[in-house]
C-alpha positions in Angstrom: 80.0 -103.6 253.1 83.0 -105.8 253.2 84.9 -107.3 250.2 87.1 -110.3 251.0 90.2 -110.7 248.8 92.9 -113.3 248.7 96.1 -114.0 246.6 95.3 -114.6 242.9 91.8 -113.0 242.9 90.4 -111.4 239.8 90.8 -107.6 240.2 87.7 -106.8 238.2 85.6 -108.9 240.6 86.6 -106.3 243.2 86.8 -103.1 241.3 83.6 -103.5 239.2 81.1 -103.9 242.1 83.1 -101.5 244.3 82.7 -98.7 241.7 79.0 -99.4 241.6 78.6 -99.0 245.4 81.0 -96.0 245.4 79.0 -94.1 242.8 75.7 -95.0 244.4 76.8 -93.3 247.6 75.7 -94.1 251.1 77.7 -97.3 251.4 80.7 -97.7 253.7 83.0 -100.1 251.8 86.1 -101.8 252.9 88.4 -104.6 251.7 89.8 -107.2 254.0 92.3 -110.1 253.6 93.5 -112.7 256.0 96.6 -111.4 257.7 96.4 -108.0 256.0 99.3 -106.7 253.9 99.5 -106.3 250.2 97.5 -108.9 248.2 98.5 -109.7 244.6 95.7 -110.2 242.1 96.0 -112.8 239.4 97.1 -110.0 237.0 100.0 -109.1 239.3 98.5 -105.9 240.6 99.0 -105.3 244.3 96.1 -104.3 246.5 96.4 -103.1 250.1 93.3 -104.1 252.0 91.8 -101.6 254.5 92.5 -104.0 257.3 93.1 -107.6 258.2 90.1 -109.8 258.1 90.8 -110.8 261.7 90.3 -107.2 262.7 86.8 -107.0 261.0 84.4 -107.4 263.9 80.8 -106.5 264.4 77.8 -106.7 262.1 78.3 -106.7 258.3 75.6 -105.5 256.0 76.9 -107.2 252.8 79.9 -109.5 252.5 81.3 -110.0 249.0 83.6 -112.9 248.3 85.5 -112.2 245.0 86.6 -114.9 242.6 89.6 -115.6 240.4 92.3 -118.2 239.8 93.2 -117.9 243.5 89.9 -119.5 244.4 91.5 -122.9 243.8 93.8 -122.3 246.8 91.2 -120.4 248.8 88.8 -123.3 249.0 91.5 -125.4 250.7 92.5 -122.6 253.2 90.9 -123.8 256.4 91.5 -120.5 258.2 89.9 -118.5 255.4 86.8 -120.8 255.2 86.4 -120.6 259.0 86.5 -116.7 258.8 83.9 -116.7 256.1 81.6 -119.0 258.1 81.9 -116.9 261.2 81.5 -113.6 259.2 78.4 -115.0 257.5 76.7 -115.4 260.9 76.8 -111.6 261.4 76.1 -110.7 257.8 72.7 -109.5 256.5 73.5 -110.2 252.9 76.1 -112.8 251.7 77.4 -112.7 248.1 80.1 -113.9 245.7 81.4 -112.8 242.4 82.4 -115.4 239.8 84.3 -118.3 241.3 83.9 -116.8 244.7 80.9 -119.1 244.8 83.3 -122.0 245.3 84.5 -120.4 248.5 81.0 -120.0 249.8 80.2 -123.6 248.8 83.3 -124.9 250.5 82.3 -123.1 253.6 79.0 -124.8 253.5 77.0 -121.6 252.9 75.4 -122.7 249.6 74.1 -126.0 250.7 70.5 -126.4 249.6 70.5 -123.1 247.8 70.5 -122.0 244.1 73.6 -120.3 242.9 75.7 -119.5 239.8 79.3 -118.9 238.8 81.4 -118.4 235.7 79.9 -120.3 232.8 83.0 -122.4 232.4 82.9 -123.5 236.1 79.1 -124.2 236.5 79.6 -127.9 235.8 82.4 -128.2 238.4 80.4 -126.3 241.0 77.6 -128.8 240.7 80.0 -131.8 240.6 82.0 -130.8 243.7 79.0 -129.5 245.6 75.9 -131.6 244.7 73.9 -129.9 247.4 74.0 -126.7 245.4 71.4 -126.1 242.6 73.5 -124.5 239.9 71.8 -122.1 237.4 74.3 -122.0 234.5 72.4 -119.5 232.4 71.9 -116.7 234.9 73.7 -113.4 235.3 73.2 -113.6 239.1 71.0 -115.7 241.4 69.3 -114.5 244.6 68.3 -117.2 247.1 67.1 -115.6 250.3 70.0 -113.5 251.7 72.6 -115.2 249.5 73.5 -113.6 246.1 75.9 -115.2 243.6 76.9 -113.8 240.3 78.3 -115.3 237.1 81.6 -114.6 235.4 83.6 -111.5 236.2 81.7 -108.4 234.9 78.4 -109.9 236.1 79.5 -108.8 239.5 78.6 -105.3 238.2 75.1 -106.5 237.3 74.6 -108.0 240.8 75.9 -104.9 242.5 73.4 -102.7 240.4 70.6 -105.1 241.5 71.6 -104.7 245.1 71.7 -100.9 244.7 68.2 -101.0 243.1 66.9 -103.0 246.0 68.6 -100.8 248.6 68.2 -97.4 247.1 65.6 -97.6 244.4 65.7 -97.9 240.5 66.5 -94.2 240.0 69.9 -94.6 241.8 70.7 -97.8 240.0 69.9 -96.2 236.7 72.1 -93.2 237.5 75.0 -95.4 238.3 74.5 -97.6 235.3 74.6 -94.5 233.0 77.7 -93.2 234.7 79.5 -96.6 234.1 78.0 -96.9 230.6 76.4 -100.3 231.4 72.9 -101.6 231.4 70.9 -101.8 234.6 69.6 -105.2 233.6 71.0 -107.3 230.8 68.4 -109.4 229.0 68.7 -113.2 228.9 71.3 -115.2 230.7 75.1 -115.1 231.0 76.7 -112.9 228.4 79.3 -115.5 227.5 77.4 -117.0 224.6 80.1 -116.3 222.0 80.6 -119.5 219.9 84.2 -118.5 219.5 84.6 -118.3 223.3 82.8 -121.4 224.3 83.8 -123.8 221.5 87.1 -125.7 221.6 89.7 -125.1 218.9 89.8 -128.3 216.9 93.1 -130.0 216.2 92.0 -131.5 212.9 93.1 -128.9 210.2 89.9 -129.4 208.1 87.7 -128.6 211.1 89.9 -125.6 212.2 89.6 -124.2 208.6 85.9 -124.8 208.7 85.5 -123.0 212.0 86.9 -119.9 210.4 85.0 -120.3 207.2 81.5 -120.7 208.7 81.1 -117.1 210.1 81.9 -115.7 206.6 79.3 -117.9 204.9 76.3 -118.0 207.2 73.8 -117.7 204.3 75.3 -120.8 202.6 74.1 -124.4 203.0 75.6 -125.3 206.4 73.9 -128.7 206.8 76.0 -131.6 208.1 76.1 -133.0 204.5 77.4 -129.8 203.0 79.9 -129.2 205.7 81.1 -132.8 205.6 81.6 -132.5 201.9 83.7 -129.3 202.4 85.8 -131.1 205.0 86.2 -134.2 202.7 84.6 -136.6 205.1 81.6 -138.7 205.3 78.7 -137.0 207.1 78.7 -139.5 209.9 82.4 -139.3 210.6 82.3 -135.5 210.3 79.5 -135.2 212.8 81.2 -137.4 215.3 84.6 -135.8 214.9 83.2 -132.2 215.0 81.3 -132.9 218.2 84.3 -134.5 219.8 86.8 -131.7 218.9 84.6 -128.6 219.1 82.4 -129.6 222.0 79.1 -129.1 220.1 77.2 -130.7 217.3 77.6 -129.1 213.9 74.0 -127.9 214.0 74.3 -126.4 217.5 77.6 -124.7 216.6 76.2 -123.1 213.4 73.1 -121.9 215.2 75.3 -120.3 217.9 77.4 -118.5 215.3 74.3 -117.2 213.5 72.9 -115.9 216.7 76.1 -114.3 217.6 76.4 -112.5 214.2 72.7 -111.5 214.4 73.3 -110.0 217.8 76.2 -107.8 216.4 74.0 -106.6 213.5 71.1 -105.8 215.9 73.5 -103.9 218.1 75.3 -101.9 215.4 73.0 -101.4 212.5 69.5 -100.4 211.6 68.9 -103.3 209.3 65.4 -104.7 209.4 65.0 -108.0 211.3 64.0 -109.9 208.1 67.2 -108.7 206.4 69.3 -109.8 209.3 67.6 -113.1 209.4 68.4 -113.8 205.7 72.0 -112.4 206.1 72.7 -114.8 209.0 71.2 -117.8 207.3 68.0 -118.1 209.4 65.9 -117.6 206.3 62.9 -116.1 208.2 62.4 -113.8 211.2 60.4 -116.6 212.8 63.3 -119.0 212.7 65.6 -116.3 214.1 63.1 -115.5 216.8 63.0 -119.2 217.9 66.8 -119.4 217.9 67.2 -116.3 220.0 64.6 -117.5 222.5 66.4 -120.9 222.7 70.0 -119.4 222.9 69.7 -116.2 224.9 66.1 -116.2 226.3 65.0 -113.0 224.6 63.5 -112.0 221.2 65.6 -110.2 218.6 63.4 -107.1 219.1 63.9 -107.1 222.8 67.7 -107.5 222.3 67.9 -104.6 219.9 65.9 -102.3 222.2 68.5 -103.0 225.0 71.7 -103.0 223.0 71.0 -101.3 219.8 73.3 -98.2 219.3 72.5 -97.4 215.6 
């Protein structure tokens, strides 16, 4: 098993999956980099690869191309792309973590395949490489011998799935327990936080409203009510909100309600109907529909996986 690193890579893209394979046992893991020598991650940490990529010869069971800010330069490095192409020909299983998918795509290895990457970059992946079918709401995607994972920690999910396929579910479960993670996360990418995905509005009234909404989820959060609070006409408010936040008022409110409900399902034993009222859904049925639409699982299934109460 070979991990390819390069300047500016995301260290967790390497260390997360590497820990999975190390704890599983039975894998010979090594890191390589073009030219060898110490490679600086985006965080500034220095990593000494086991050897130069040029010295890595012979069959490779699994090649993992990590991601990170450095992927921007890596996709323009002709020597690195040529090495990846050549290594892929002698690799049983080809994979990437996060924006490492751009390296595989630039090397022509994702053409005609399904893939995913960090949720912020899924649009760019499809734009730059139209021959790739991008699955934006997936933790990882398996297309034949090619595996791609979403943002950063999803590399751990992908590695666990590889272990499960290679060594069986018992081994994968043992490793997941040791790392205090879940063997299989329900739903799609875990970056559904409204606060993470929404833009911070420049207009002070909208910025104030963005902080007010999570504290008043059981209030009237219709466009008319929110526009009145922002001292705008409903039409102007809706257009300005969508432009500055990147989502319609209704979609944003729903995402915050789902996010809050998720936290309550994780950390409390409150009945689902109480959580539905607290978060402004009104009924469990409405919350159920929003959960299915937003994260592809039911509230009950989510609590069974993540509830710690």
